[in-house]
N, C-alpha and C positions, 0 to 999 in steps of 0.2 A: 435482354438478360433477365432471367427470373430472379427476383429478390427473395431472400429468406425472410421468414416471419419469426421474430424472436420469441422464445418460450417465456412464460410468465411464472411468477412465484410469489407466495405470501412472504411479506417482509417481517419476519419474527412474529410478534404478537400485536403489531401495530394496527392490524385490520386493513392494511394497504396491500394491494397486489401490484407488482411491478415487473418490468422486463428484467431478465437476467443480465442484460448488458445495460450499463448506465453511461451517460455522456458526462464526462468531466469537464469542468470549466476553465482549468488553468491554461490549457493550450489555446483557448479562444483569444488569449492576449496576442498570439502570434499571427493572427489573421484578421482581415477586415470584417466589418459588420456584414457586408454582403456575403462573404464566404461563410461566416457564422450562420447566417440564415440558410444558406445552402446545406450546411452540415445538419442543422436542426431539421430541415425538410427531409433529408435522407434518413435521419434517425427516426422520425415519426413514420416515415414510409415503411420501414422494416419492423414497426411495432414497438419502438423504443418508448418507454414511459417514465424513465427515471433520469432526472438531470440534476447534477450537483455542481455548485460553484462556491465562491467564498468572497466575503467583503475585501479580504486582503489581496485578491487577485487583481493587481493593477489598480488598487485603491477604488474598487468598485467597477472597473472597466468591463470585466467579464460579466458581471451582473447586468450592466447596461446593455451590452450587446445581446445577451440572452433574453433580456426583457423585451427588446425590440423584436427579436426573432420569434418570440412566443406570443406576440400581440394578437389577440383574437382567437387564440387556441391554448391559452393557459390551462384550461380545464382538462387537456389531454395528457398532462404529465403530473407526476409527483415531483415536487420541486424541493431541493435542499440547498441551504447556504450555510455559511460558517462565519464565526467572529473570533478574533483573537483577544477580545476583551476579557478581563478576569473579574472586574468589578461590575456591580449592577447597573450603575449609570452608563458606563461605557457600553455594556451589552445592549441596553435599551436604545442608545443612540445608533449603534450598528444595525440593530434589527430594523429600526425605522428607516434607515438609509437603504438597507437591502430591499425592503418592501417597495420603496420609491423607485429604486433602480430597476428592479425586476417587474415593475408595473403590475403589482398584484396586491390584494388586500390581505393575503395570508400566505404563509410558507409552511408546507407540511412538516419539514424537519429542519431545525436550526442547531448547528453544532458548536460546541466548545472546540475551537480550532487549534491544532498544534500544541497541545498541552504536554510539556516535556519534563516537568519536575513535580515532585510531590508538593512543593511549596505553592506552585501554581494551582494545583488541585485543591489545596487547603484554602487558597484565596477564593476560588470559584464557589466552594461549598460553604464558606464561612459567612458570618453576618455581613450583609450588604454586598455579597458576592454575586457573580453572574448567574448562578443557579436561581437565586431568588427572582431575578428579573425575568428569566425564561419561564419560571413557574407562573408568574403573573401574566406573562404573554400567553401562556397556554390557557389560563382561565379566561382571558379576553378573546380567545379564538384566533389570535394572530399567528400562532404556530400550533401544530398538532402534537409534536413531540420533540425531545431533545436528543442530540447526538454527541459523540465524542471522537476526537481524532488525535493522534500523536505520532511522532517519529522516534520514539524511545523504546526501551525494553518492554516486553509485554506485561511485566508486573504492574505498570502504571494503568494499563487497561483493566486488569483484574481489580485494582483498587477503585477505579472510576465506576465500574459496573456495580460494585458493592455499595458505593456511597451516593450515586446519583440515580434517580429514576429514569434511566435512559430508554429511549425507543430503539436506538440504532448505534452501532459503532462503525467507524471507517478505519480499516487497518491494512497494512501492507502485506501482500501475499503474492508470491510467484515462485517458480521452481528454483531460482537462485537463492532467494531469501529463506525458503523453507529448509534449505540444507544447513543453515547455521542458526536459525531461530525456530526450532521445532515447537517451542512453547506456544506459538500462535495456534497451531492445530491441537496441541495436547492439553492446553490449559485455558486459553482465552475463548476459543470457540465453544467448548463444553459449558463453561460458566455462562456465556451469553445465551446459549440455547436453554439452559436451565432457568434463566431469568426472563425468557421471552424476548430478548434483545435481538433485533435484526442485525445482520452482518453484511456490510458492504466492503469490498476489497479493492484497494487502490494499487496501482503500479503492477498490474499483471505482466507487463513487459519490462519490469525493473527499470523504470524511467527511460525506456528506449534501448537498454542494453541488449534485450532479446529481440532486436529488430530483424534479425535473420530468421527468426522462428515464430512469427506472430500466431499462426494457427496452432501449432503445438503448445505454445506458451499459454494461450487463452484457454484451450481445452484442458490443459493440465490444471490451471488455476480454478477452472470452473468446477472441478471435482474435488477441491481441497476443503470445502466446508462452508464457504460464504453463500449468501443469497444472490448478490449482485456483484459483477465485476465493473469497476469504474474505469473507463478508458478515456484518455485525453485526446480524442480524435479531432484533427484539425483539417481534414480533407474529406470530401464525399467518398472517395474510394476507400479511405480508412474505415468509414462506417460500414460500407458493404462488405469489406474484408472481415471485419470483426463480427458482424452479424452472421456471416456465413459460417465462421468457426463456431460461434455459440450455438447456432442452429443444429450443428452436428452432434452436440451434446458433450458431456465430459469425457476425457480420455479414460479408458478402462485400465485395469491394473497392469496388463501387459503393455499397453501403450505408454503408460506413465513410466514404467521401467525403461522402455526403449527411448523415451524422450531424455531421461537422465543419462542414459548410456551414450547417446549420440549427439546431444546438444553441442553445437559448435562453440557456444559461449563458455561452456564448462570445460571442454577440452581435456587436456591432461594436467590440469592444475586444481580445479575445484573439487573438494572432497565430497563424495556422494553419501557419506555416513552409512556405508553398507554393512559395517560391523566387522570388517576384516582386520581392523586395528583395535587396540585397547581403547577403553572408554576415555582414558587420559589423552591419547592422541586425537581422538575424535573431538573431544572438548577443546583441545588446543586449536584445532582447525575451525571450530565454531567461533572461538574468540578471535581468531584471525579475521573471520567474516565480520565481526563487530568493528574491527579496525578499518578495513577497506573493502568489505564485501567479497574478499578473495579475488579482486580484480587486478591488483598489481602483482604480476607474476614474473616479471623480468624475462619473459619469453618473447620471441619475435611477433610483432603485429603490424598490420599495415597502418599508415599514419592516421587515417580516419578512426579506426578502431582504437588505436592507442590514445588519441585525443578524447574519445568518448569515455574510455576507462578513467583517465585522469579527472574528467569533469564529474563523473558519477561516484567514484570510489568512496568519497568521504561525505556523501549526502546525509547520512544519518548521524555522523559525528558521535560514535559510541566508543571511541578509543579509550576515554577515561574509565568507562565501565569495564571494558575488556581488561585493561591493565590492573584494575583493582581485583577483579576476579582471578586473574593470573597470579597476582601476588598472594591471594588467599589460598590458592590451590596448593602451593608449596611443593611442586613437583621436583623430582630429581631429574634435572635436565639431561644429565649424562645418560641415565637409564632410558629416557624418552628417545634420545638420538640413537642409542644402541638398538632399541626396538624398531625405530623407523628404518634403519639400514637393513633390517631383515624382512621387511614387509614387501610382498609381491602384490601390488595393487591391481585388481581386475580392470581398472579404468586407465591403466598405463601411467598413473601418477608416480613420479619419482618422490616417494614419501620422505626419504631422508632430506632431499633438497627442499621440499615443501616445509618440513619441520624446522629446518634451519631458518628459512625466511619467516615463518610464523613466530618463532622465538625472538628473532631480531625485531620484528614489528612490535611485539608486546614489550620489549625492552626499550623501545624508541631508539634503536640504533640506526646508523646511516646505512640504508639498504643498498644504495647503488654502488657500494664498494664490495659487496659480497660476490 
């Protein structure tokens, strides 16, 4: 079988050139060290050059496995890891532990990991904060640059890019999330580009929710504005499958439209934001996405798909944000429902039914009685 060779790209203004497919480290927890080495072998074989993990993935277990797998060939990859520490001392301890576990004297990119509140960002950038530690590490040559990741609304990324001399961000991007968080492409990516910040995108398969559509999902995400797609591949065949999709290049405009139209995961429930409804209704459905990613639809699903939906729906835990924005909107709900009953959706969505469920989710009502 002929293996595809991954395309390469400049990572922002870092001076680094990396493969457009990156190997994520979280799912290395699910497999043995032997299989991790096989996955790394396959990744290098197809031209993969960017590997990202974190101190918090199994308390360093992912780093240890990847460190062993990269022994003797560390120089073939750009290596990134992450720390959840917010203070300087904790960040320094984590960095030193990461270096030891990864069996390396330096890490190209070290991230502030999972920063989910402005208070955390304040701690990181304040006196004695984690940023001070990484700036010192940068001066010492232990790291080349700093990164930032979060699972919260994009406004936090905007603030981080403005306040931290970042080299790269890691942000969630896939065709499900884009439909309710368009600010990622409309606001975060342009600011990152303006500041020379590299963009890596996690969750191109929406935490596995898009498992039925790996190639369309990867090619769609590849064309959404990031430099690198980070995939948590835990089998050799996953590496070859993903590399084949990336090698075909990003989906063009017609293909992207067809993907959104035909995606089995979106079906006749997820709003495509096509413009056929009012801005108020489209915003309502975006806020519903904040609650449960529009996964809980009370439509028939096979047991495995239903279990997956239940596990993934509240991954981002943005319900509080959605409910606050819903309250601030001050919509006339009767008018919204009246409009919804008159909409003929081109994607076959029963808009009135969806509006009813979206309103109930935002009011925190008991859904399974509707």
